[in-house]
C-alpha positions as CSV (number, residue, x, y, z in Angstrom):
1,M,28.5,-116.5,-81.6
2,P,31.1,-119.3,-82.4
3,P,34.7,-118.5,-81.6
4,E,37.0,-117.5,-84.5
5,L,39.5,-120.1,-85.6
6,R,42.4,-119.2,-87.7
7,K,45.1,-121.4,-89.4
8,T,48.4,-121.4,-87.7
9,R,51.4,-122.9,-89.2
10,F,53.8,-125.0,-87.0
11,V,57.3,-125.9,-88.5
12,C,58.6,-128.9,-86.5
13,V,62.2,-130.0,-86.2
14,S,64.1,-132.2,-83.8
15,D,67.5,-133.8,-83.4
16,T,69.4,-131.5,-85.6
17,H,72.6,-132.4,-83.8
18,N,74.6,-129.1,-84.8
19,A,73.2,-129.0,-88.4
20,S,71.4,-125.8,-89.3
21,P,69.7,-123.9,-92.1
22,S,72.6,-121.5,-91.9
23,D,75.1,-124.2,-93.1
24,G,72.6,-125.6,-95.8
25,A,71.9,-128.7,-94.0
26,F,68.1,-128.2,-94.3
27,V,65.6,-125.6,-95.2
28,L,63.1,-124.0,-92.9
29,P,59.8,-123.4,-94.5
30,A,58.0,-120.1,-93.5
31,G,55.6,-120.5,-90.6
32,D,54.2,-118.9,-87.5
33,V,55.7,-121.2,-84.8
34,L,59.0,-122.9,-84.8
35,V,59.2,-126.0,-82.5
36,H,62.4,-127.8,-81.8
37,A,62.0,-131.1,-79.8
38,G,65.5,-131.5,-78.5
39,D,69.0,-132.6,-79.2
40,L,70.1,-129.3,-80.8
41,T,73.8,-130.4,-80.3
42,N,76.0,-133.4,-80.1
43,Q,77.6,-132.9,-76.7
44,G,76.0,-129.8,-75.4
45,T,79.1,-127.6,-75.2
46,F,78.7,-123.9,-74.8
47,G,80.0,-123.3,-78.2
48,E,77.6,-125.9,-79.8
49,L,74.6,-124.4,-77.9
50,S,75.7,-120.8,-78.8
51,R,75.6,-121.7,-82.5
52,A,72.1,-123.6,-82.2
53,I,70.6,-120.7,-80.4
54,K,71.9,-118.2,-82.9
55,W,70.4,-120.0,-86.0
56,I,67.1,-120.4,-84.0
57,E,67.0,-116.7,-82.9
58,E,67.7,-115.6,-86.5
59,S,64.9,-117.7,-87.9
60,N,61.8,-115.7,-89.0
61,F,59.0,-117.1,-86.7
62,E,56.8,-115.2,-84.3
63,A,57.1,-117.9,-81.7
64,K,60.0,-120.3,-81.2
65,I,59.4,-123.2,-78.6
66,V,62.5,-125.3,-77.6
67,I,63.2,-128.2,-75.3
68,A,66.5,-130.0,-74.6
69,G,67.3,-133.5,-75.7
70,N,68.1,-136.2,-73.3
71,N,71.1,-138.6,-73.6
72,I,74.5,-139.8,-74.5
73,D,75.2,-143.4,-74.0
74,T,78.6,-143.4,-72.2
75,T,79.7,-146.6,-73.8
76,F,79.7,-145.1,-77.2
77,V,81.4,-141.9,-75.9
78,R,84.3,-144.0,-74.7
79,M,84.4,-145.6,-78.2
80,G,84.8,-142.1,-79.7
81,A,81.2,-141.9,-80.9
82,Y,78.1,-140.3,-79.7
83,G,75.1,-142.4,-78.9
84,P,71.5,-142.3,-79.9
85,G,69.4,-139.5,-78.2
86,N,70.2,-136.5,-76.3
87,H,73.2,-134.5,-76.6
88,D,72.2,-131.4,-74.7
89,I,73.7,-132.7,-71.5
90,T,74.9,-129.5,-69.9
91,L,71.3,-128.2,-69.7
92,D,70.6,-131.1,-67.1
93,Q,72.7,-129.6,-64.3
94,T,72.2,-132.5,-61.8
95,F,73.1,-135.1,-64.5
96,Y,76.2,-133.1,-65.6
97,A,77.6,-132.6,-62.1
98,E,77.8,-136.3,-61.8
99,H,78.6,-137.5,-65.3
100,G,80.0,-134.5,-67.1
101,N,83.7,-135.6,-66.8
102,R,82.8,-138.7,-68.9
103,F,82.1,-136.5,-71.8
104,H,84.2,-133.4,-71.4
105,N,87.1,-134.6,-69.3
106,Q,89.5,-132.5,-71.4
107,Q,87.4,-129.2,-71.1
108,M,84.7,-129.3,-68.5
109,Q,81.7,-126.9,-69.4
110,D,79.8,-124.6,-67.0
111,P,76.3,-125.9,-67.0
112,K,74.9,-122.8,-65.4
113,A,76.3,-120.6,-68.1
114,C,74.9,-123.0,-70.8
115,L,71.5,-122.8,-69.1
116,R,71.7,-119.1,-68.9
117,L,72.6,-118.8,-72.5
118,V,69.3,-120.8,-73.5
119,R,67.1,-118.9,-71.0
120,A,68.5,-115.5,-72.0
121,A,67.4,-115.9,-75.6
122,K,64.7,-113.3,-76.0
123,T,62.7,-114.8,-78.9
124,I,62.9,-118.5,-77.5
125,T,60.5,-120.1,-75.2
126,Y,62.5,-122.7,-73.5
127,L,60.3,-125.3,-71.6
128,D,61.8,-127.7,-69.0
129,H,58.8,-130.0,-68.1
130,E,56.4,-127.1,-67.9
131,S,53.6,-125.4,-69.7
132,T,53.1,-121.8,-71.0
133,V,50.4,-120.1,-72.9
134,V,51.7,-118.7,-76.3
135,R,49.9,-115.6,-77.7
136,L,50.6,-114.7,-81.3
137,S,50.1,-110.9,-81.3
138,S,51.7,-109.6,-84.4
139,A,49.4,-107.8,-86.8
140,R,51.0,-109.8,-89.7
141,G,50.3,-113.1,-88.0
142,P,47.1,-115.1,-87.2
143,Q,46.8,-113.5,-83.8
144,T,46.0,-117.0,-82.2
145,T,46.8,-118.5,-78.9
146,F,47.4,-122.0,-77.5
147,K,48.7,-123.8,-74.3
148,V,51.9,-125.8,-74.8
149,F,53.6,-128.3,-72.5
150,G,57.2,-129.1,-73.3
151,S,59.6,-131.6,-71.6
152,P,63.1,-133.0,-72.4
153,L,62.5,-136.1,-70.3
154,S,63.1,-139.6,-71.8
155,P,63.3,-143.1,-70.4
156,G,66.9,-144.1,-69.3
157,R,68.1,-143.2,-66.0
158,D,71.8,-142.5,-65.2
159,K,73.3,-142.9,-68.7
160,W,71.1,-140.3,-70.1
161,A,70.5,-136.6,-69.1
162,F,67.0,-135.9,-68.3
163,G,66.3,-139.6,-67.7
164,Y,63.9,-141.6,-65.7
165,T,63.3,-145.3,-64.9
166,S,60.3,-147.1,-66.4
167,D,59.1,-147.6,-63.0
168,N,58.6,-143.9,-62.7
169,A,57.1,-143.2,-66.2
170,H,53.5,-143.0,-65.1
171,D,54.3,-140.4,-62.2
172,V,56.6,-138.3,-64.4
173,W,53.7,-137.7,-66.9
174,K,51.2,-136.7,-64.3
175,D,52.7,-133.2,-64.8
176,L,51.4,-132.9,-68.4
177,S,48.9,-130.3,-68.2
178,S,45.3,-131.5,-68.8
179,D,44.5,-128.6,-70.9
180,A,47.5,-128.5,-73.2
181,N,46.5,-128.0,-76.9
182,V,50.2,-128.7,-78.1
183,V,52.7,-131.1,-76.3
184,V,56.5,-131.2,-77.0
185,T,58.6,-133.9,-75.7
186,H,61.9,-135.4,-76.7
187,T,60.7,-139.1,-76.4
188,P,58.0,-140.5,-78.5
189,P,55.1,-142.2,-76.9
190,A,55.1,-146.0,-77.0
191,G,53.9,-147.5,-80.2
192,H,54.0,-144.2,-82.3
193,C,56.9,-143.0,-84.3
194,D,59.2,-144.8,-82.0
195,A,60.8,-147.7,-84.0
196,S,64.4,-148.2,-85.2
197,P,66.0,-151.2,-86.6
198,D,68.6,-151.4,-83.7
199,R,66.3,-150.9,-80.8
200,G,62.8,-151.7,-82.0
201,A,60.0,-149.7,-80.6
202,S,61.4,-147.6,-77.6
203,G,58.8,-144.9,-76.9
204,C,57.4,-144.3,-73.4
205,P,54.3,-146.1,-72.3
206,G,53.8,-143.4,-69.6
207,L,53.7,-140.7,-72.1
208,H,51.3,-142.7,-74.3
209,E,49.0,-143.1,-71.2
210,A,49.3,-139.3,-70.5
211,L,48.5,-138.3,-74.1
212,C,45.3,-140.4,-73.9
213,R,44.3,-138.7,-70.8
214,V,45.1,-135.2,-72.2
215,Q,44.2,-135.8,-75.8
216,P,46.1,-132.8,-77.3
217,R,45.6,-131.9,-80.9
218,L,49.3,-132.1,-81.6
219,A,52.2,-134.1,-80.0
220,I,55.7,-133.2,-81.4
221,C,58.7,-135.3,-80.5
222,G,62.0,-136.8,-81.8
223,H,64.8,-138.9,-80.3
224,V,64.2,-141.9,-82.6
225,H,65.7,-140.7,-85.8
226,E,64.2,-143.6,-87.9
227,G,60.8,-143.1,-86.3
228,R,60.6,-139.6,-88.2
229,G,57.0,-139.3,-89.5
230,V,53.4,-138.8,-88.3
231,D,50.7,-141.0,-86.8
232,H,47.0,-139.9,-86.4
233,V,46.0,-141.6,-83.1
234,Q,42.3,-141.9,-82.3
235,W,41.5,-142.2,-78.7
236,K,38.4,-143.9,-77.0
237,Q,36.6,-142.8,-74.0
238,R,37.2,-145.4,-71.4
239,T,34.4,-147.0,-69.6
240,R,36.4,-149.4,-67.6
241,V,40.1,-149.2,-66.4
242,N,41.2,-152.1,-68.6
243,D,39.6,-150.9,-71.7
244,D,41.8,-150.1,-74.8
245,I,42.7,-146.6,-75.0
246,E,43.1,-146.4,-78.8
247,A,40.3,-146.7,-81.3
248,A,42.7,-146.6,-84.2
249,S,45.7,-145.0,-85.7
250,R,46.7,-144.1,-89.2
251,A,50.2,-143.5,-90.6
252,W,51.1,-140.7,-92.8
253,D,52.1,-140.6,-96.4
254,D,54.7,-137.9,-96.7
255,P,53.8,-135.4,-99.5
256,G,57.3,-134.0,-99.5
257,R,59.2,-137.4,-100.0
258,G,61.5,-137.2,-102.9
259,N,60.3,-133.9,-104.3
260,K,60.5,-130.2,-103.5
261,K,57.0,-130.0,-101.8
262,L,56.5,-129.5,-98.1
263,S,56.2,-132.3,-95.7
264,L,52.9,-131.0,-94.7
265,V,50.2,-132.4,-92.3
266,D,47.0,-130.3,-92.7
267,L,44.8,-130.3,-89.6
268,T,42.5,-127.4,-90.5
269,A,38.7,-127.9,-90.7
270,K,38.9,-127.2,-94.3
271,A,41.2,-130.1,-95.0
272,I,39.2,-132.4,-92.7
273,N,35.9,-131.5,-94.3
274,A,37.4,-132.1,-97.7
275,D,38.6,-135.6,-96.5
276,R,35.1,-136.4,-95.2
277,A,33.5,-135.2,-98.4
278,S,35.8,-137.5,-100.5
279,S,35.3,-140.7,-98.5
280,A,32.5,-142.7,-96.9
281,R,34.3,-142.3,-93.4
282,P,36.9,-139.9,-92.1
283,T,40.4,-140.6,-93.2
284,S,42.2,-137.6,-91.4
285,G,41.6,-135.0,-88.8
286,V,39.4,-135.5,-85.8
287,L,36.3,-137.5,-85.2
288,S,33.9,-135.4,-83.1
289,H,31.9,-136.9,-80.2
290,D,28.8,-136.9,-82.3
291,D,30.4,-138.8,-85.3
292,K,29.7,-142.5,-85.5
293,S,31.7,-144.6,-88.0
294,S,30.6,-147.7,-89.8
295,D,32.3,-149.9,-87.0
296,D,30.3,-148.0,-84.3
297,K,33.4,-146.4,-82.8
298,V,31.9,-143.4,-80.8
299,G,33.4,-140.8,-78.6
300,V,36.8,-140.5,-80.3
301,R,39.2,-137.7,-80.3
302,E,42.5,-137.6,-82.3
303,T,46.1,-136.6,-81.5
304,C,48.5,-136.1,-84.3
305,V,52.0,-137.5,-83.2
306,V,54.9,-136.0,-85.1
307,N,58.4,-137.2,-84.9
308,A,60.3,-134.3,-86.5
309,A,63.9,-135.8,-86.4
310,I,66.1,-134.0,-88.9
311,T,69.0,-136.4,-88.7
312,A,67.9,-139.5,-90.6
313,S,69.7,-142.3,-88.7
314,S,71.0,-143.0,-85.2
315,W,74.5,-143.6,-86.5
316,S,74.9,-140.9,-88.9
317,H,78.7,-140.6,-88.5
318,K,78.7,-144.1,-90.2
319,A,76.2,-143.4,-93.0
320,K,77.5,-144.0,-96.4
321,G,77.8,-140.8,-98.4
322,G,77.8,-138.8,-95.3
323,K,75.1,-137.5,-92.8
324,K,71.7,-137.7,-94.3
325,V,68.7,-135.3,-93.1
326,N,65.0,-135.1,-93.3
327,K,62.7,-132.2,-94.2
328,P,61.2,-130.3,-91.3
329,I,57.5,-131.3,-90.8
330,V,55.0,-128.6,-91.3
331,V,51.6,-128.8,-89.4
332,D,48.6,-126.5,-90.2
333,L,46.3,-126.1,-87.2
334,D,43.2,-124.2,-86.5
335,L,43.6,-122.2,-83.3
336,P,41.3,-119.6,-81.6
337,T,42.2,-116.0,-81.7
338,W,43.2,-114.6,-78.4
339,Q,40.1,-112.6,-78.4
340,D,38.1,-115.8,-78.4
341,S,40.6,-118.0,-76.5
342,V,38.0,-119.9,-74.3
343,V,37.6,-122.9,-76.6
344,D,38.7,-126.5,-76.6
345,I,40.4,-127.0,-80.0
346,R,40.9,-130.7,-79.4
347,I,37.4,-131.6,-80.5
């Protein structure tokens, strides 16, 4: 008997930088799982983290998955502005012990207390380069399960918290669980949802390679504010080491842009079948291993890469008319019920 799959709704946010639904900065749509892909705060103080944890805990989701962000560029801190990227620096205790006085020289924070605050939140699953299995058990929910890997790491050693050098990128992402259905990282993968006018494409090649290896159904990130959006990345099965790893990718037309609709990505079988029925070849969803397109690309799986940055620009403090924000991105995904959890939902 085939396993039962049920629609599970993920509401994805990142880079909120002290903004919250409680202050009216953005609206959280209803869903089953809330994912925050880092940069909850501007400078990671205990007060900032307390306020961020409060609004996340008060949100009405059965599961809440949170990772930290990665960096502050010390050059811009000295200029009196926060730089692009992390800001949850106290959650990287090693980094804060060495560099914390550059950010909080007037009032040093207690990084152990900050980390305890986050880990003590009873309704939040905080992931620090690790995996866990989430089981939605509420009778009012879909009663589905999935394995998620979450990591705050991003390229940029020393000047950024949770940083690593480009030389170590391949080894860093070896830890990405091969059976993860959902991946949450602060950095985007190279070439997808990672471009900004100032820095160009700045995603991580090592993460891109790891996503090809694992081929999760959903990869959620942030960090590059201008990269907010969705890419459907189709992977090829390699036959040789130097083969291209991508068959194709497709950008997303946001149905929620400029209106009151949800910024929705529908990855359910119902939506995929409707797309296939309306076109000569698939335009969204997954190509199964038995599908063969008109240009003979066989053995393709798809990962939906979502950059869910709420803050719309890297230099929001300079934006004309004040800070601009994006909508959360909502993803509907078919997942197995925990009674039928032995199934690979990536194909």
